[in-house]
Every structure is written in structure tokens, then in C-alpha cells.
N, C-alpha and C positions, 0 to 999 in steps of 0.2 A: 696378637702374637706374644709369646712368653719372653720375659727379660731373663729368665733363668738359663744357665749354661746347659748345652745339650747332654752332658754327662750327668746332670742332676736326675734325669728321668730314667726310669727302668721298667721293664715289663712287670705287671702286677702278678703275684702268685696266682695259681689257678684255683686254690682252695678259697671258698668264700666262708665268711662267718655270719653275714647277715643277708637277708632277702633283698634282691635288687628291686622287687616290686613294692614291698611295704616296710622294709627295714627291721623286721623282727628277726630274732636269732634263728639260724638254720639247725636242723637236726639230721644226722646221718641214719637213715632207715631205708628199708625196701618198701617202696610204695605198693599199694594194693595192685595186683595184676602185673607186677614187674618181678624181676628175679636178681637185681643188682642193688647194692647200696647206693643211694642218691642223697643229695642235699635236699631236704624238704622244708617247707615253711609251714608250721602248724597254724600260723595266723591267717594267711591268705590262700594256702593250698598249692602254691607255685612249686613245681619240681625243677631244680637247677641241674639240667643235664650238662655233662662234661664229655666232649668228644675229641677225637684226635685232631691236632692241627696239620694242615696240609702245607708241605714245603714244595714249591714248583720251581723248575728251572730248565736250563738247556745245556746241551753239549754242542757248541757251535764249532764248525770246521771251516777253515779258509785255506785252500790249496794244501790239504793235508796236515795242517797245523790246527791245534786245538786251543780254544780260548780258555784262559784261566784269569781269575781276579784274586789280587792280594787283598785280604780283608783289612778294612780300617776300623772295624767294630769288633766287640766281644760278642759271643765267645770266639776263641781262637784268632785273635788279633794277630795280624802279620804273617798269616799262612795263606796258601793258595786254595781257591775253590772254583768250582763252576759257578756261573752266574745263577743264583737261586735265592729264594726267599719265601716268606709266608704268604700265602694266597690271601687276597682281600675278599671281604664278603660280597662285594658287588661285581666279581669277575669270574670268568671261567677259568679252568686250569690253563689253557692255552693262552688266554689273555695275561694271566699272572706271570707265566713263563716269559712271554714277550716283554712285559713290563719290567720284570726283574733283570733281564738281559740288558735292557736299555738303561736302566737306573745304575746298574753296577758296572757296565762296561761301555756303554754308549755305542754298542755294536748294532749295526743294521743287519737283521737276519731274516731268512725265510724259514718259518717253523716247519719241522718234519714231523714224523710219526713219534708217538709215545715210545720211549726206549726202555726206561727202567721204572719199576714201581717197587718201592723198598719200604716194608713195614718196620718201624722202629718203636715197638710198644713201650719200651722202658722209658722213653722220653715223650710218649704220647704223640707221635708224629707218623705221617706217611709221606715219603719223598717221592716226587715224580719228576723225572728228567725226560725232555724231549730232545730228539736229534734236531739240529739246525744247521742251515747252510748260510754262511756269511755272504752278504752281498757286496763286501769289500773289506779291505784289511783295517780301515779306519776305526780307532777306538777312542772314546772320550769318557774315562771312568768318572763316576759320580762320587759323592762324599762318603759312601759305605766302602769304597775301594781306595787303597793306597797306589795300585797300579793295575793295569790290565795288559796282557801280552798273549801272542800266539806261540805255542810250543809244538815242535816236532815230537812225535811219540817218544823218541829216544831221549828227549830233554825234559820230560815231565818231572817236576821236583818232588818225587814220591815221598821223600822224608819230610816234607814241608806242606802236605796236603792237610786240609782243615778237618774233614770229616770222613768216616768210613763209607758213608753212601757216595761220596765224591770218589774215593779210591775205588770202590767196587764198580761203580759206573764206568770209569775209565778203564778198568781191567776188562770188563765185559766188551767195551768197544774195541780194544786192541786185539782181543781174541776173535771178534767178528770181522775185523777189517780185511784180513786176507781172503776171507770167503765172500765178502761184500753181502753178508746175510746179518741183518742187524735187528735182533731182539724180536718181540719185546721180552724182557727179562723181569720176572716178579719173584722176590724173595724176602726173607726177614733177616734182620741183624739185631744183635745186642746193642747196648748203648753205643752211640756213635760219638 
């Protein structure tokens, strides 16, 4: 376990300068048979592909109220969000959404259908939100959340939402609610 403070650590930039296989410098080129610039190692031949990151989360509902979490981390510290985060390598999208909801809100949920798929190419991400039914009102926010709470639709703190993907997912939900016909919705956004 590290003795350094948690705010010492930060996500590494995506750009690499050296090959993770052999340590040689990387070169930006189009590999034979490809059509895009890639980071290539001329020493060992490794191609270092960069692919979009998946953000997975839920839109949990309990007795007509929507669960939101107040972020305790950057970016967008102290703003409200749906429980969501980066998918891990060893899990499915639904497992990741369940894990993130448990970690950020401590909510017990039953996962529903995929609701929104949002392409955010400017930040190299795809956001997936599942509908979810809460199995009770109890919440136990983890260290990534300052708070978690249930909001009636008319009480959603629109001016304090963290990301456009959260805002648009909530907007779709409120439009679908009167008809009880829920998605799925697939669309693209600029930087969120």
C-alpha cells in the first residue's frame, strides 16, 4: 500500500513516447494494411492502439425519485451526477454499471435495460447508462461521492449537473416518463 496521499496520483496521459514492450521510442505512422496514424515501435514491431474509453452507469429510480451523487473527485468536483465511471478490463458493461452504482452511492439496484448510448469523440469516450430500479431507499456513498440523494423530477439541480451526458440522459428520461416508453437513445455530443 502506498504512503503517498491520494491526490498525488493522476491518470496518465494517453500519448505514449516509449514502447511498453521493449522501451524503444515510438513513431507516429500508418502501419502497413491500416488507414490511421498509430504509435509504432520500429524496434520490436508493436502497434500501440488507442481506443475509446467506456463510461458505464445507471439511472436508478425509487418511488419516482432519481438517484444523483455529488462528486468528491475531479473533474467537476462538488457537482451532481448519475452514478457512473470507467469500465474495468475484467467486467461487462452491466457489471461495471452495477459496481459504479454500489461504489458511488451504496444503492441496491436491479439493473434494467440499456437506456442511453452517447458518443463523445472529443474526449475519446462512449457513455452507457442503464435504467435501474432501486430495491430500497438506503444509500451509503463511497469516497468518490460527497453525498447521494433521491430527487423528484422537479427538484433535479440542473445548474449543478456534472456532465452533458448526465443532463441529456435525464432529459430523455423525463420526456419518456409520461409515455412509459424508455429508449434506447443513441446520439453524439461534443465535449462534455
